[in-house]
N, C-alpha and C positions, 0 to 999 in steps of 0.2 A: 653841467654837473648832472650826475645820475641821481634820480629821485627814487627813494624807497618809501612807500606808504604802508604803514602798519595798520591793520584792522584792529578793532576793539578786542583787547585781550591778547593780541599778538605781540611777541617780543622779537627784537632784532637778533639775528643769528650771525655768528662770525662768518659763515659761509656766504652771506650776502655782501660781505665787504670785499673790496678789490685789493686783496693783499697778495703780494708775490711770495711771501714766505722766505725760505733760506736763500743764501747767496747763490747765484748762478754757478753751475758746475764748471763752466769754462773759465770764469774769473777765479774760482778757487784753485783750479789746476794751474793757471798762469802764476798766481800768487805763490803756490807751492814751489814752482820752479825758481822764482825770484828769491824766495827765502832760502832755499837749499843752496843756490849759487853764492849768495852773499855769505852764508854761513861757512862755505868752503873756501871762497876766494877773497873775502874781506873787501878792502878798499877798491881793488881792481874791478870787482863786480859792481860795487856801488857807483864808481866813476863811469862805467859803461852804461848803466841804466840811467844815470843823470843826463848823459849825453844823448841817449836814445829817446828818452821820454820828455825831458825838459829842454833839450836843445842847448844845454850849457855845459861847457868843459871847465871844470874847476881844478886849480892846482891844490887848493886846500878847502876842505868842507867846512872847517870851523871859522866862524866870524870872529875877527879880532876883538879882543876885549875893549880896546879903545873905542870901537864903533858902538858897542853897547853903552859904554860910559857916556858917550856924547849923543845918545839917542834922542834926548828931548830938545837939543839945540836946533833952533831955526824952525820949529814947528809952529803952526797956528796956535796962539794962546788959548783960543776957545776949545780947540780939540784937546789940548793938554788939560784944561780945566775939567772937561767932561770925563776924560780918562781918569784923572785923579779922583773925581767924585765917585765914579764907578768902582775904582779900586778900593777906596775907603769903605764904601757900603758893602761890597763883597766881603772884605776882610772882617768888618764888624759882625756881619751875619754868621760867618763860618767860625769865628772865634768861639761862638756859643756851642759849637759841636765838639770842641776839644775834650777828649776823655782823659782823665787822670788814672794812673795806676791806683788800685785800691786793695785793701786787705781786711780780713775779718778773722776773729779768733773765737773758737769754741770754748766752752767751759773747761774742757780737758786740755786746753792749751794748743790744740791743732790750729795752725794758721792756713787760711786759704785766701786766694786773691787772684788778681790779674795784673800783669806787668805790661804796660803799653809802651811800645818802642817805635819811633818813626822809622820809615824805610830809609836806607842809606842813600839811595839814588832813585829818582823818578824821571821818566821821560814823558814829555808832553808833545803830542802831534798837533800841529796847527796847519790847516789847509792854506795853500798859498798859490804861487804862480800868477794866474790872472786875477785872483781875488785877494782880499785882505780881511783878516778877522782878528783885530786886536782884542775884541771881547772874549774870544776863545782863549787867548793867552792868559788873560786875567782870571778867567773862570777855572783854569787848571793850575797855573803857577802859584797863585795866592793861596789856594787850599794846601798845596804841598808845603809851602813855607809856614803856614799856620800850624800844620801838623808837626813841623820840626825837621823836615827833610833837608839835609845839608847840601846835596847836589841835585839841582833841578836842571834838566837838560831839555832844550827845545829843538825839535827838528821841523823844518818847513821847506817846501820846494822853493828854489831860487827863481827870481824873475829872469827875464831874458838877458838882463845886464849882469847877471851873476850875483845880484844883491837881493835883499828882502825889502818888503814894504817898510817905509819909515814909520808908519802907524803901528805895524806889527812889532817893529823894533822898540818903539816907545813903550808899548805895553809890556814887552819883555823886561825892560828896565824897571818899570814901576812894579811889576809882578815879582821881581826878585830872581829872575832866571839867571843861572850861573854860567851856562854854556849854550851856544847856539850853533847848530850845524845846518848848512844849507842843502839839505837832502829831503826828498819827499817820497811818497808812494810806498809800495810794499818793501822796497829796498831800505827805506829809513826805519821801518818797523823791525826788519831783520837785523839791521845794524845795532839798534838799541837792545834787541833781545839777546844777541850773541856776541856783540862787540866786533870791532875791526881793528886794524892797526892804529887808526886815529880816533875812532869813536868808541870809548869804553862802554860796556854794557850797563844797563840799569836794572832795577828790581821790578819795576812796573811801568806800563805804558798806559796813558790816558789820553783822551782827546778824540774828536771826530775826524773822519776822512772819507774818501770815496770808497767804492765797493772793493777796490784792490787793497786799500788800507784796512778796511774791515775784515777782509778775508785773511790778510797777513796777521792781524791781531788774533784772529781765531786760531790760526795755525801755530803761533808761538805760545799761545795760552797753555799754561802748565809748565813750560820752561821758565817763564816769567809771569807775573800777574798782569791782567788787563782790567779796565773798568767795565766795558760792555762792548757788544757788537752793535754799533749804531747804524741805523738805516736812514733813509730820507726823512726830513723833518715833517711834522704833522701838527695840525691844530684841529680841535673840535670846539665849536661854539654852540652852547645850549642857550637858546633864546626864546623868549615869549614875545607877545605883541607889544610890550612896553619898550622893547629895544629899538634903537634907531637902525633901520635897515642899511643905511649908507655906511654907518660905523661898522656894522657887522660885515658888510661887503669888504671894507678896507682891511678888517682883521683877518678875514680869510685870505685875501690877497697878500698880506704880510708874510704868510707862510708859503703861498704859491710861488712868490717871486724868488724863493731860494733855489728851486730846483724843479725841472719838469716832472720829477717823480715825487715831489712833495705832496702829501695827502691832506686834503681839507674836508672837514665834515661840518655840516650844519644840522643840528637836531632841534626840532621845534614841534609844537602841536598845532601850528597855524600855517596851513598851506598858502594862504594869501600873503603872510609875512615872508615865507620862503620865496614866493614869486617876486616880491619887492626887493629882496636881497639880490636875486639874480639880475633884475633890471639895474640895480645899483652897480653890480659888478661890470655890466656892459659899459656903463657910463665911465667908470673909473679906469678900467683896463685900457680903454681907448686913449687915455692920457698918460699911461704908465711908460717910463723909459725901459722897463723890463716886460713889456706887454707880451712878447713871444713866449718867454718862459712862464709867465703868470698864466696865460691862457692855456698853454699845454698842460700845466698842472691841474687847473680847474676842470678842463674838458675831460682829461683822461683819468685823473685820480680823485676828482671831487665828488662828494656824495651828500645828498640831502636826505635826511630821515624825518618823515612826518609821522609822529606818534599819535595815538588816540588820546593820550592823557599824559600829564607830567610824570606820573610814576613810570610809565613805559618809556618816556623820554630819558629819564635818569638811568634806567636799566640799559637803554641803548648806549648811553655814554659809557657805562661800565663794560659793555661788550666791546666797544671800540678801544677802550683802555688807552686813551690818547697820550701823546707826549705832552702837549699843552691843552688845557681845557679852560675855556672862558665861560663863566656863568652870567649871561646877560638877561637876568630875570628880575622881576619885582622883588621876590624874596630869595635873593641869591644866597645869602648867608644861611637861610633856613634849609636850602638844598644841600649844603656842604656835607652834612652828616650822611646823606645817602650815596655820596660819591666814594666808591671803593678803589677804583682803578684810574689813576691819572698821574703823570709825572710831575706836573706843576698845575695848580688850580688858581685861576685868576677870578676873584670874586667881585661881582658888581660891574656896572657899566663903565666906571672910570679906570678899571684895571686892565689896561692895554697890555697884551702879551709882549710887544717889543720892550716895554719897561723892564720886564723880567729878563729879556735877552741881554740888556745892557747894564742897567744901574740899580735895580731893586735890591739886589743882594743875594737872594737864593740862586743856586747854580743853574745855568742854562744847559748843562750837559745832562740830558734826560733820556729815559728809556723810550725807544721808538718801536713801531711795528707791533703794538699790542703787548710788548714786554712789561709795560707798567702793571700788568696783572701780577707780576712777581718781582719786579726790579725797582731800584731806587735811583733818585738823582745822585749825581756825583757829590761826594761829601768828604770831609776831612778823614773820615773812617777809611777811605780808600788808600790813604797814604801812611797808615800805621798798621802794625800787627800786634796781636795780643798773645801773650804767653800766660797760660794758667800757672799759678804758683801753689804748690801743695807741700806743706811742712808739718808732718805728724810728730807728736810727742809720744812717749811710751804709753801713756794713758789713752791717747787717741787711737793708737795702733790696736790696743786690746779691745776697744769698743767696736772697731770696724773690721778687724781681721776675720772673725767668724762669718760674717755676712759675705765678705770677699771670697773666702774659701768655699762657701756653699754655692755661690754664683759660678765660680770657676769650675766646681764639680759638675754643675748642670751643663756647662759648655764643654766639658771634657778636657779642660786645660789644666793638666796636672801641675806643671811648673808655675803657672800663675798662682795656684793655691799654695804651693810650697814656698814661694817667695814671701808671702804673708805669714805662713805657718812657722817658718824658721825664726822669724822675729818674735812671734808669739811664744815659741818654745824657749827662747833666750830669757824672756821676761818671766816665764813660768818656772823654768828649771835651771837657769844660769847659762853662761857662755859655754861651759864644758859640754852642754847637751847638744850643741851643734858642731862639735869637732868632727873631723873626718872619721875618727875611730868610732865615736858614738853613733853617728848616722849610718855607718857601714853595717851596724848590727841592728838598726831600728827598722820598724815597719813604716817606711816612708809614705806609703799610700794612706795609712791611718793617720800619719802626721799631717799630710796635705789635706786629706778629706776626712776629718774626724766626724764622729757621729754626735754633733752638737744638737742640743735641744732647741726648741723654738725660742725660749727666753734668752739663751746665750747668743743665738743668731741676731735676735732683735736688739738686745741691750748690750751685748759685748761679753767677752770673757772676764772672769773675776781675776784681777791682778793678785799675784802672790802676796800673802799677808793680810788679805781682806776677807 
């Protein structure tokens, strides 16, 4: 792991971090080609890419419903129990995020509010092929169903036998997935975005994937919704000398074993503690069945920051803006207020990040690559849309029309002002005042942009009869 030692008064800079930034141009170019071909050719293109990239020739992409229905049969009961526990706690947490439509009424009778409507169809991407991620299924599908999405579609690469992992399938059953298509990669994203002969389009795509999946999501964004452009996983551990170095070593490795590109950060004020953690990593990596991946991540993407004091350490964490943050400190809860940028924060020595990956309840789909500076974890909000509701009464119109007209005048938007002005004119002079004949002979600029005084603009026009 690379070590950055900060002098007294020195703060960590983003430039000191080993971040790759945007997606590689060659991957984006390849993804553009795949997306364009799937959009143009539909199933034929998808079938060709499945054969080329996954080595599987499928007659039908869709998994039969009877296989989904039988997903829990014959599985290890302990796995099913763990999956059910995770599903229940994920659902319980995210049910608290559900937003209801709401309305308020002003004294003049004007009603304002928000109408919350679930998306009609959501697509969730689940990595597959050589790996299996039932936790990812739960973290996406359950939220969509809690939000009220009627059609939840899962895409995942097939295994060499043309099927999907039984663990992934079980999670799909428990998560409430309605349709499963054995398609992966950029071609799956394109199929969900634009539809094919057999894969109907969705309104939004969520879920992680490789660089080609991320690039494809970026390309289709705008035509449909996406959650985020997810990069390699990352963890940052802020630890003081009270932490157990072997536990911290294991926590860093828990992210490193995901991917050779996974980024692991240790932030501390104690150089001796950092050295102990590195020694612990050497001991543990030697026994890991994923030693090659883990070592590549730690050697190439791992960073130790030794700060002069805890204030600088906390600011270093905010600069990293990690996907996962562990606070292994004596006063972990006391540090929480100073943390501004992190996807998920694990407070205290007992809060292992893998608990959050699987069963704690909060979502494990989190902003990566420093995007926690401005982005949020996946939530129920991603699966709904909000419509503002505005319903004016005549009294409300008279109160707000003058201000509307004045602002429209400032922007030079004559018809904007006229739209409000004609309604105002009806209330002041009656329906006949806005007949074609009446308006043909009127000074419409004076109607649209009247010379209202400050009181009228601030308080509204006086209704007729008052």
